[in-house]
C-alpha positions as CSV (number, residue, x, y, z in Angstrom):
1,X,-18.8,-14.8,14.9
2,X,-15.3,-15.9,15.9
3,X,-12.7,-13.2,15.3
4,X,-9.9,-15.8,15.3
5,X,-11.5,-17.6,12.3
6,X,-11.8,-14.3,10.5
7,X,-8.2,-13.5,11.1
8,X,-7.1,-16.9,10.0
9,X,-9.1,-16.5,6.8
10,X,-7.5,-13.1,6.1
11,X,-4.0,-14.5,6.6
12,X,-4.6,-17.5,4.5
13,X,-6.1,-15.4,1.7
14,X,-3.0,-13.2,1.6
15,X,-0.9,-16.3,1.0
16,X,-3.2,-17.9,-1.5
17,X,-3.8,-14.7,-3.5
18,X,-0.1,-14.0,-3.6
19,X,0.8,-17.6,-4.6
20,X,-2.0,-18.4,-7.0
21,X,-3.2,-15.0,-8.2
22,X,-6.6,-13.5,-7.5
23,X,-8.4,-15.1,-10.5
24,X,-7.0,-18.6,-9.9
25,X,-7.3,-18.5,-6.1
26,X,-10.1,-20.8,-4.7
27,X,-12.1,-20.0,-1.7
28,X,-11.9,-23.7,-0.8
29,X,-8.0,-23.5,-0.7
30,X,-8.2,-20.3,1.5
31,X,-10.6,-22.1,3.9
32,X,-8.4,-25.2,4.0
33,X,-5.3,-23.2,4.8
34,X,-7.2,-21.3,7.5
35,X,-8.4,-24.7,8.8
36,X,-12.1,-23.9,8.5
37,X,-15.0,-25.3,6.5
38,X,-15.5,-23.6,3.1
39,X,-19.0,-22.5,4.0
40,X,-17.6,-20.7,7.1
41,X,-15.8,-18.3,4.8
42,X,-19.1,-17.0,3.6
43,X,-20.2,-16.2,7.1
44,X,-17.4,-13.5,7.2
45,X,-17.0,-12.5,3.6
46,X,-19.5,-12.2,0.7
47,X,-17.1,-13.5,-1.9
48,X,-13.4,-13.4,-3.0
49,X,-13.6,-9.7,-3.9
50,X,-15.0,-8.9,-0.5
51,X,-12.2,-10.9,1.1
52,X,-9.6,-9.1,-0.9
53,X,-11.0,-5.6,-0.1
54,X,-11.2,-6.6,3.6
55,X,-7.5,-7.5,3.6
56,X,-6.7,-4.2,2.0
57,X,-8.7,-2.2,4.5
58,X,-7.3,-4.1,7.5
59,X,-3.7,-4.1,6.3
60,X,-3.8,-0.4,5.7
61,X,-4.2,0.3,9.4
62,X,-0.7,-0.8,10.5
63,X,0.7,0.7,7.3
64,X,-0.8,4.1,8.1
65,X,0.4,3.8,11.7
66,X,4.0,3.0,10.7
67,X,4.0,5.8,8.2
68,X,2.7,8.3,10.7
69,X,5.3,7.2,13.1
70,X,8.1,7.5,10.6
71,X,7.0,10.9,9.5
72,X,6.6,12.2,13.0
73,X,10.2,11.5,13.8
74,X,11.4,14.0,11.1
75,X,11.7,17.8,11.5
76,X,11.6,19.1,7.9
77,X,8.8,18.5,5.3
78,X,11.4,17.2,2.9
79,X,12.6,14.7,5.4
80,X,9.0,13.7,6.1
81,X,8.4,13.0,2.4
82,X,11.6,10.9,2.4
83,X,10.4,9.0,5.5
84,X,7.0,8.4,3.9
85,X,8.5,7.0,0.8
86,X,11.1,4.9,2.6
87,X,8.6,3.5,4.9
88,X,6.4,2.4,2.0
89,X,9.3,0.9,0.2
90,X,10.4,-1.0,3.3
91,X,6.9,-2.5,3.7
92,X,7.0,-3.7,0.1
93,X,10.5,-5.1,0.3
94,X,9.9,-6.9,3.7
95,X,6.5,-8.3,3.0
96,X,6.6,-9.9,-0.4
97,X,3.2,-11.7,-0.1
98,X,1.5,-8.5,0.9
99,X,3.3,-6.5,-1.8
100,X,2.2,-9.0,-4.4
101,X,-1.4,-8.6,-3.1
102,X,-1.4,-4.8,-3.0
103,X,0.7,-4.2,-6.1
104,X,-0.7,-6.8,-8.4
105,X,-3.7,-8.8,-7.3
106,X,-5.8,-5.9,-6.0
107,X,-5.9,-4.6,-9.5
108,X,-7.5,-7.8,-10.7
109,X,-10.6,-7.2,-8.7
110,X,-13.3,-5.4,-10.7
111,X,-15.2,-4.8,-7.4
112,X,-12.2,-3.0,-6.0
113,X,-11.6,-0.9,-9.1
114,X,-15.3,0.0,-9.6
115,X,-16.8,0.3,-6.1
116,X,-14.0,0.8,-3.5
117,X,-14.7,4.1,-1.7
118,X,-11.0,4.3,-0.6
119,X,-11.4,5.4,3.0
120,X,-8.2,3.9,4.3
121,X,-6.3,4.6,1.1
122,X,-7.4,8.2,1.1
123,X,-6.2,8.5,4.8
124,X,-2.8,7.1,3.7
125,X,-2.4,9.5,0.8
126,X,-3.6,12.4,3.0
127,X,-0.4,12.0,5.0
128,X,1.5,13.2,1.9
129,X,-1.0,16.1,1.4
130,X,-0.5,17.2,5.1
131,X,3.3,17.1,4.7
132,X,3.1,19.3,1.5
133,X,0.8,21.8,3.2
134,X,3.2,22.0,6.1
135,X,6.1,22.5,3.7
136,X,4.2,25.2,2.0
137,X,3.4,26.9,5.2
138,X,7.0,27.0,6.4
139,X,8.3,28.0,3.0
140,X,10.0,24.7,2.1
141,X,7.7,24.0,-0.9
142,X,6.2,26.2,-3.6
143,X,2.7,27.5,-2.6
144,X,1.3,27.1,-6.1
145,X,1.4,23.2,-6.0
146,X,-1.9,21.6,-5.0
147,X,-1.3,19.1,-2.2
148,X,-4.0,16.7,-3.6
149,X,-2.4,16.6,-7.1
150,X,1.1,16.1,-5.6
151,X,0.0,13.3,-3.3
152,X,-1.4,11.4,-6.3
153,X,1.7,12.0,-8.4
154,X,4.0,11.0,-5.6
155,X,2.1,7.8,-4.8
156,X,1.8,7.0,-8.5
157,X,5.5,7.1,-8.9
158,X,6.1,5.1,-5.7
159,X,3.5,2.6,-6.8
160,X,5.0,2.1,-10.3
161,X,8.5,1.5,-8.9
162,X,7.1,-1.0,-6.3
163,X,5.1,-2.7,-9.0
164,X,8.1,-3.1,-11.2
165,X,10.2,-4.3,-8.3
166,X,7.5,-6.8,-7.2
167,X,7.2,-8.3,-10.7
168,X,11.0,-8.4,-11.3
169,X,12.6,-11.7,-10.8
170,X,16.1,-10.3,-10.3
171,X,15.5,-7.5,-7.7
172,X,18.4,-5.6,-9.1
173,X,18.4,-2.9,-6.5
174,X,17.5,-2.4,-2.8
175,X,14.1,-0.9,-3.0
176,X,14.2,0.7,0.4
177,X,17.4,2.6,-0.4
178,X,15.6,4.3,-3.4
179,X,13.5,6.5,-1.1
180,X,15.9,9.5,-1.1
181,X,16.3,9.4,-4.8
182,X,12.6,9.3,-5.5
183,X,12.0,12.2,-3.1
184,X,14.8,14.2,-4.7
185,X,13.4,13.7,-8.1
186,X,9.8,14.4,-7.1
187,X,10.7,17.5,-5.0
188,X,13.7,18.9,-6.9
189,X,13.1,17.6,-10.4
190,X,16.0,16.6,-12.7
191,X,16.8,20.1,-14.1
192,X,20.3,21.6,-13.5
193,X,18.7,25.1,-13.5
């Protein structure tokens, strides 16, 4: 198998899925854009769902690496949470096709929703859990908060904001600059007490 063809198919699929939507996207169009025969696509991917999940798994690798790097450059657990959030927001804002794919189209795949085991996604969310555990150990964060619950809540909040931003036509605010505010709300709440 030719790794170059597989890479071209993945890159073409990102563009076609983002432009046409998952349901309307045609494997023929992805193959045409990748400059390969339609049948060649099926040598590398079982179907459209498999192609979409492969994109997700492969794109998570540089996302995880960038997040780990951003977090490692911070000293406090609070600042590490801000760095994680800001890095995610930066990725969404700077890569609109990938954001469309991850925030909107991935949710259209029943195979992803029902069968994805989440290895790379879990690895990504575990960055948050590790930061929380570190913050608990050094006394920055409450010890009665379960890191697994917090990581899901934090990512859910980030994901919802990114989804709204991705779907918005006006882009009323700089997404990346929202990182500190999101972290402050999630870590400090909104109470004046």
